[in-house]
N, C-alpha and C positions, 0 to 999 in steps of 0.2 A: 504494500500500500504506500503510495507516494502522497504525502500531505504537505501543503504549503501554507504558511502563515504570513500575513501582511498587516503591518500597523503603521499608521501615519498620524497618530494622535499627538505625539511630541516631536519625534524625528522619524524620517523614513527608515523602516526596518523590515527585513525579509528573512525568513527561515524556511528550510525545506527538510523534511524527514522522510527517509525511505525505510519502511518497516520500523526498526528501533534505532536507526542510526541517523543523527543529524548531519547532513552533508553541506548545508549552507546556513550560516548564522551571521548576517551582515547588517550593519547600520550605515547609512549614508552620512558622511562627515560634514557636508555643507548645511547651512541653515535651511530650514524647511521651505521657506518662501522661494529659495533659489532652486529647489529641486522639483517643484510642481510640474514644470514643463518637460522634465526628463524622467519623471517617475516611472512610467511604463517601460521606457527604454532601459532604465537602470535594472529593473527586475528581469527583463528579458536577457540582458547581458550576463547577469548572475547565473541564470539558467543555462545559457549557452556555454558558459565557462565549464559547466559540468556535463556538457554534451546533451542537454535536455531542452525541451520547449514547453510552452504553456499547455499544449495538448496532452503532454505526458503526466501532468499533475491530476490525480484522481479525486482530490478533495481539497477545498480551500477554506481557510479560516481568515477572518478579517476583524481587526480590533474596532470596537464600537465606541471607545472612549471611556470616560470623558477626556477632553483635550481640545485640540485645534478644530474649530468648526469646519473650516475649509479642508484641512488635512484629512479628517475622518471621512468626509463625503467623497473626497478624491479616491481614497483607498477602496471604499465601498463600490464606487462606480467602476473602478478598474476591475475588481474581482467579479462583479456582476457581468461586465462585458465579456471577460474571459470565459466565464462559465456558460454564458449564453451561446458563445461561439463554439465552444468545445463540448457542450452538453455535460458539464461537470457540476457536481454539487458543491455547496458552500454553506458556511454557518458563521454568524456573528458571535464574537466572544467579548464580554466586558473586560476591558483592560485592567480596571481596578480589582476585579475578582482574580484575574491571573496574577497580579502583583501580590495580593494577599496570599494566594496559594504558594507562591515562591517563598514567601516569608515562613510559612508553616513547614515547607520542605527543608529550608535552611536551618531553622531553629527548633525543629521538633514539633510533632503534632500532639500537643497537649490538649486533652479534652476540656471544652468550655473556655479555652483561652481566646482572646480577642486581639485582632490586629486592625489598626486604623490605616487607611490609604488616603493620602491627600494629593490633590492636583492643584496646579496654580489657578486661582480664580481671578487673578488680577486685582487691582485696587486694594492691595494689602489684605486680600481675602483668599480663602482656600476652599476647594471642593472636598468635603469629607465623606468617606464611607467606612463603616465598620463591618468586619466579618468575624464570626465566631466559628471555631472549629468543633464539629461534632462528628461522631462516627458515621452519621448519615450524610456527611459532606459539609461544605461551607454554608453558613447561614448568614443572611444579610438582614439584620434587625430592622433597618430603615433605609429608604432610598438615599442616594447621594444628596447632600445639601450644602449650601454656602455658609461658611463661618468666617469670622474675623480671625486673622492669624494670632492675635494676642490671646484669644480664647481657647486655642488648641490644647495647651497643657492641661487645662481643667477638663475639657471635653474628652481627651484621650487618656485621662488619668488611670483608668482601669485596664488600658490596653498594654499588652506585653511589648508591642513594637509599633512604630509609626513609619510607614513606607511612603516614599515619594519618588517619582521619576524626574523631578525638576531640581537640579542642583541650585539654581538661583533662588527658588522658593525656600529650599532648606537653609540658605544663608540668611533669609529674612525672618525665620521662625525664632521664637523666644529661646534663650539659652537653656531654660529649665526643661525643654523637651529634647535637647540634644542627646542625652545618654541613651535613649531608646529610638533615635531617629536613624533610619537606613535609607541611603540614597541609591536608587536603582537607575542611574543615568549613564548612558542612554537607555530608555526602555527598549527591551529586546522582543521581537516577534516570537522568539523562542518561548517566552513565557506563555503565549497563547497555545503553543503546541503542548507544553507541559500540563497546562490546566485542562485542555481538551481531552488528554489521555489519562487524567487522574480518575480514580474510582473511590467512592462514588462522587459524581459531579452534579452540582446544581447549576441550572442555566439562567436563573433569575429573569424569567419571562422571555428569554431569547430562544425560541424553538428553531429547529433546522429550517433553513431557507429564510431566516429572518435576519435583517441587517439594518435595523433602525438605529441611528446614532443616539448616544446618551446625551441629551441636552438638559443641563441643570438650570440654565437661564438663557435668555435671548443671546444670539451670537455677537450682537453689537450693542453698544450703549449709545442711545440716541436721546439727546436733550431736546425736547420740543421747543419750537420758537414761541415766544410770548405772543399772545393774541393781540392783534392790532385792530383797533376800531377804524372803520372806513366811513 
């Protein structure tokens, strides 16, 4: 089975697994905005370097975020186009769930332990999601939500770890949270592969063939013009 994973929520990332062997695990080093116009070409070149093509991939995973509004939609569109052309299946994976799972893998799967995953929410805010490990799989007590960065130490007080894929966000967080802060930067599409193959796995409302981005708030901040009397 050849499974590919593509994520563009933070930086472009691509991974490919043949059976149990990861044969591609790459992140693009350029800033995200500079790679949008060469995104598909970059993935194609990585496949060609291994003597493969889009048509040989049997199943695709795509990161649903949270993260860059444009980046996530670009990755989803690319995967949908590839699968439509090659009659291949795909599935969306929540990037924050994949990060939480990587934390439990690295630090041990302790029953009822909780991990917080934070994404950059801009404006000195963060997007917070908490995950609890149970024998039945990861549990998401509540949907991702916006918090002020200075409130994170209290909100994540009971968590064994705080994960973030944003190095710049980590530098802005309060000092009191640093002892349990882990920076997974750059975010790797390989996390999607690992989470997809874990047992048991919870999909958090993302069934097969679903690829709706995780939007926590509108993608742009618009201040309306003041009303003018005519």
